[in-house]
C-alpha positions as CSV (number, residue, x, y, z in Angstrom):
1,M,22.0,-12.3,11.0
2,K,19.3,-14.4,12.6
3,K,17.7,-17.0,10.3
4,I,14.7,-19.2,10.8
5,Q,14.7,-22.7,9.3
6,N,12.2,-23.2,6.4
7,P,11.8,-27.0,6.1
8,A,9.4,-26.8,3.2
9,Y,12.0,-25.3,0.9
10,G,15.3,-26.3,2.5
11,R,16.2,-22.7,2.9
12,Y,16.2,-20.1,5.7
13,A,13.9,-17.2,6.3
14,K,16.0,-14.1,6.9
15,K,14.5,-12.1,9.7
16,R,16.1,-8.8,8.6
17,F,14.0,-9.1,5.4
18,G,10.8,-9.8,7.3
19,Q,10.4,-13.1,5.4
20,N,7.3,-15.2,6.0
21,F,6.8,-17.6,3.1
22,L,3.3,-18.5,1.9
23,H,3.0,-22.3,1.3
24,D,-0.7,-22.7,0.5
25,A,-1.3,-23.0,-3.2
26,N,-5.0,-22.3,-2.9
27,I,-4.4,-19.0,-1.1
28,A,-1.7,-18.1,-3.7
29,R,-4.1,-18.8,-6.6
30,K,-6.9,-16.8,-4.9
31,I,-4.6,-13.8,-4.5
32,V,-3.5,-13.9,-8.1
33,D,-7.1,-14.3,-9.3
34,T,-8.0,-11.1,-7.3
35,L,-5.5,-9.2,-9.5
36,H,-7.6,-9.8,-12.6
37,I,-4.7,-10.2,-15.0
38,E,-5.5,-9.6,-18.7
39,P,-3.3,-10.4,-21.7
40,Q,-2.3,-6.7,-22.1
41,D,-1.3,-6.2,-18.5
42,K,2.2,-5.6,-17.2
43,V,2.6,-7.2,-13.8
44,I,5.1,-6.3,-11.1
45,E,5.4,-8.7,-8.1
46,I,6.9,-7.4,-4.9
47,G,8.9,-10.0,-2.9
48,P,8.2,-13.3,-4.7
49,G,10.0,-15.3,-2.1
50,H,9.8,-19.0,-3.1
51,C,7.5,-18.3,-6.0
52,A,4.2,-19.1,-4.4
53,L,2.4,-16.4,-6.4
54,S,4.9,-16.4,-9.3
55,V,3.8,-19.7,-10.9
56,H,0.2,-18.5,-11.0
57,I,1.1,-15.1,-12.4
58,A,3.2,-16.7,-15.1
59,D,0.3,-19.1,-16.0
60,A,-1.9,-16.0,-16.5
61,N,0.5,-15.0,-19.3
62,P,0.6,-11.2,-18.9
63,A,2.3,-9.0,-21.5
64,L,5.2,-8.5,-19.1
65,Y,6.0,-10.0,-15.7
66,A,8.7,-8.5,-13.6
67,A,9.5,-9.3,-9.9
68,V,11.4,-7.2,-7.3
69,E,13.2,-9.3,-4.7
70,R,15.6,-7.8,-2.3
71,D,17.1,-11.2,-1.4
72,L,19.6,-12.1,-4.2
73,E,19.4,-15.8,-3.6
74,L,15.6,-15.7,-4.0
75,A,15.9,-13.6,-7.1
76,M,18.1,-16.2,-8.7
77,E,15.7,-18.9,-7.7
78,L,12.9,-17.1,-9.3
79,R,14.8,-16.9,-12.6
80,D,15.3,-20.6,-12.6
81,K,11.7,-21.5,-11.6
82,C,9.9,-19.0,-13.9
83,P,12.1,-18.5,-17.1
84,G,9.6,-15.9,-18.4
85,V,10.0,-13.5,-15.5
86,E,12.3,-10.5,-15.3
87,P,13.8,-10.6,-11.8
88,L,15.2,-7.5,-10.3
89,A,17.3,-7.9,-7.1
90,A,16.4,-4.6,-5.5
91,D,14.7,-2.9,-2.5
92,A,11.0,-2.2,-3.5
93,L,11.2,1.0,-1.4
94,S,13.7,2.4,-3.9
95,I,11.5,2.0,-7.0
96,R,10.6,5.3,-8.8
97,W,6.9,4.4,-9.4
98,E,6.4,7.7,-11.3
99,G,8.7,6.3,-14.0
100,L,6.2,3.6,-15.1
101,P,5.0,4.4,-18.7
102,Q,1.4,5.5,-18.6
103,D,0.6,4.0,-22.0
104,A,0.3,0.6,-20.4
105,S,-1.8,-1.2,-17.8
106,W,0.4,-1.9,-14.8
107,K,-0.7,-4.2,-12.0
108,V,1.2,-4.8,-8.8
109,V,0.9,-7.7,-6.4
110,G,2.8,-9.1,-3.4
111,N,2.9,-10.7,0.0
112,L,4.5,-7.6,1.6
113,P,6.8,-7.9,4.6
114,Y,5.1,-6.2,7.5
115,N,8.0,-3.8,8.0
116,I,7.8,-2.2,4.5
117,A,4.0,-2.4,3.8
118,S,3.0,1.0,5.0
119,P,5.9,3.0,3.5
120,L,5.7,1.1,0.2
121,M,2.0,1.8,-0.2
122,W,2.5,5.5,0.8
123,E,4.9,5.9,-2.1
124,L,3.2,3.6,-4.7
125,F,-0.3,5.0,-4.6
126,S,0.8,8.6,-4.7
127,R,3.5,8.2,-7.4
128,G,2.4,5.2,-9.5
129,R,-0.2,6.9,-11.6
130,A,0.2,4.2,-14.3
131,V,-0.9,1.4,-11.8
132,T,-4.4,0.3,-12.7
133,R,-4.8,-2.2,-9.9
134,A,-2.9,-3.6,-6.9
135,V,-3.4,-6.6,-4.6
136,F,-1.4,-6.9,-1.4
137,M,-1.3,-9.3,1.5
138,I,-0.5,-7.3,4.6
139,Q,-0.9,-7.5,8.3
140,K,-4.6,-7.7,9.1
141,E,-4.5,-4.7,11.5
142,V,-3.0,-2.5,8.7
143,G,-5.7,-3.7,6.3
144,Q,-8.4,-2.7,8.7
145,R,-6.8,0.7,9.0
146,L,-6.8,1.2,5.3
147,V,-10.5,0.6,4.9
148,A,-11.6,2.4,8.0
149,E,-14.1,5.2,7.9
150,A,-13.7,8.6,9.5
151,G,-14.6,8.7,13.2
152,G,-13.2,5.3,14.1
153,R,-10.1,4.4,16.1
154,A,-8.5,2.6,13.2
155,Y,-8.7,5.7,11.0
156,G,-5.4,7.6,10.7
157,A,-2.9,9.2,8.5
158,L,-2.3,6.1,6.3
159,T,-6.0,5.8,5.8
160,V,-6.4,9.3,4.6
161,W,-3.4,9.2,2.4
162,V,-4.2,5.9,0.6
163,Q,-7.9,6.6,0.3
164,S,-7.1,10.0,-1.4
165,F,-5.5,8.1,-4.3
166,V,-7.2,4.7,-4.5
167,K,-10.2,2.8,-3.3
168,P,-9.1,-0.1,-1.0
169,R,-11.3,-3.2,-0.7
170,Y,-10.8,-5.8,2.0
171,E,-10.9,-9.1,0.1
172,F,-10.3,-11.8,2.7
173,T,-8.4,-12.8,5.9
174,V,-5.4,-15.2,5.8
175,S,-4.5,-17.5,8.7
176,P,-0.9,-17.5,10.0
177,N,-0.9,-21.3,9.6
178,V,-0.3,-21.0,5.8
179,F,3.2,-19.3,6.3
180,I,6.6,-20.6,7.2
181,P,7.7,-19.3,9.6
182,R,4.3,-18.8,11.2
183,P,3.7,-15.1,12.0
184,K,2.1,-14.1,15.3
185,V,-0.8,-12.2,13.6
186,E,-3.4,-12.8,10.9
187,S,-2.9,-11.3,7.5
188,A,-5.4,-9.7,5.1
189,V,-5.6,-9.5,1.3
190,L,-6.7,-6.1,0.0
191,S,-7.2,-4.8,-3.6
192,F,-6.7,-1.2,-4.6
193,T,-8.1,0.6,-7.7
194,P,-7.4,4.3,-8.6
195,H,-10.3,6.8,-8.3
196,E,-11.9,7.6,-11.6
197,N,-12.1,11.2,-10.7
198,P,-9.1,12.0,-8.4
199,G,-9.3,15.2,-6.3
200,H,-7.3,18.3,-7.3
201,F,-4.7,18.7,-4.6
202,D,-0.9,18.8,-4.3
203,P,0.3,15.5,-2.7
204,R,3.1,17.4,-0.8
205,A,0.6,19.7,0.8
206,L,-1.7,16.9,1.7
207,S,1.2,14.8,3.2
208,G,2.3,17.7,5.4
209,L,-1.2,18.5,6.6
210,V,-2.1,14.8,7.3
211,K,1.1,14.2,9.2
212,L,0.7,17.4,11.2
213,C,-2.8,16.6,12.2
214,F,-2.4,12.9,13.1
215,Q,0.8,13.6,15.1
216,N,-1.6,15.6,17.3
217,R,-4.7,13.5,16.9
218,R,-5.9,14.0,20.4
219,K,-6.0,17.8,19.9
220,Q,-8.8,19.8,18.3
221,V,-8.1,20.7,14.7
222,G,-8.5,24.4,15.4
223,K,-5.7,24.3,17.8
224,I,-3.5,22.1,15.6
225,L,-3.9,24.6,12.7
226,K,-3.9,27.7,14.8
227,S,-0.9,29.2,13.0
228,L,-2.5,28.5,9.7
229,W,-6.0,29.7,10.5
230,N,-7.4,32.6,8.5
231,D,-10.7,33.8,7.2
232,E,-10.7,31.5,4.3
233,V,-10.2,28.4,6.5
234,D,-12.8,29.7,8.9
235,E,-15.3,30.1,6.1
236,W,-14.6,26.6,4.8
237,F,-15.3,25.0,8.2
238,R,-18.6,27.0,8.4
239,Q,-19.7,25.9,4.9
240,Q,-18.9,22.3,5.8
241,G,-20.9,22.5,9.0
242,L,-17.8,21.6,11.0
243,S,-16.6,23.0,14.3
244,A,-13.0,23.9,14.9
245,K,-13.2,21.6,17.9
246,V,-13.3,18.4,15.8
247,R,-10.4,16.1,16.0
248,P,-8.4,14.8,13.0
249,E,-10.2,11.4,12.9
250,D,-13.5,13.3,12.3
251,L,-12.4,14.7,8.9
252,T,-12.8,12.6,5.8
253,P,-10.2,12.2,3.1
254,N,-12.1,14.8,1.0
255,H,-12.0,17.2,3.9
256,F,-8.3,16.8,4.2
257,Q,-7.8,17.3,0.5
258,A,-9.8,20.5,0.5
259,L,-8.0,21.8,3.6
260,S,-4.6,21.0,2.0
261,V,-5.5,23.3,-0.9
262,L,-6.4,26.2,1.5
263,T,-3.2,25.7,3.5
264,K,-0.9,24.8,0.6
265,T,1.4,27.8,1.0
266,H,2.5,26.7,4.4
267,F,3.4,23.1,3.4
268,M,5.1,24.0,0.1
269,A,7.4,26.6,1.6
């Protein structure tokens, strides 16, 4: 297992976990401030590492503070540094977010390893209906994709999926110089809040439709959905003022949600 020396902590960053440790206290405090922790909130931190965010979360004194850390050594370190935290040595991708009780305000925060950021957000925002706010530091390029608008090159399947459940906001950019080891790219901090009036669609159908379309993003939507095309879909395109020749990146999240309802039978089979 390849390790990278971490002189600030006397430990090693484990490459297989995608570890890049934040060592700037001002950035850490700014991230936690963006989470807007209230006394009644229950906070989950993903990947606390060497507790850069943890000390500030604990200082905010939430009703509950739990941390998910895949690295057992770091989970034990967290228990020693922040006695009030409940460490869970587990893979964040294995969490059943739908199991969070909806009678509480759950907030999630973390400096996400680049290799799990997209799949974790895909699951969290679609399943974690009890989550009232999330703040993540992720790769800047991914952050730009999440806030992209239809029609742009950065707009894609992850954009549509995430924006169908939450409103992402690009908060600020973070230099690679504040990490050990230093990553090759810039990072970005984004906040996410659930929509007040979420659309009425089945997530499984939306997922299938979005993946099908963006796997063929250079093709016209009419050709991609040829086997699903019927009079109802044709009429919907006409009412929206859309041509069957548009490409996937030309459709907004609301368009995809509506189309997923019309083609639900195919993707639910």
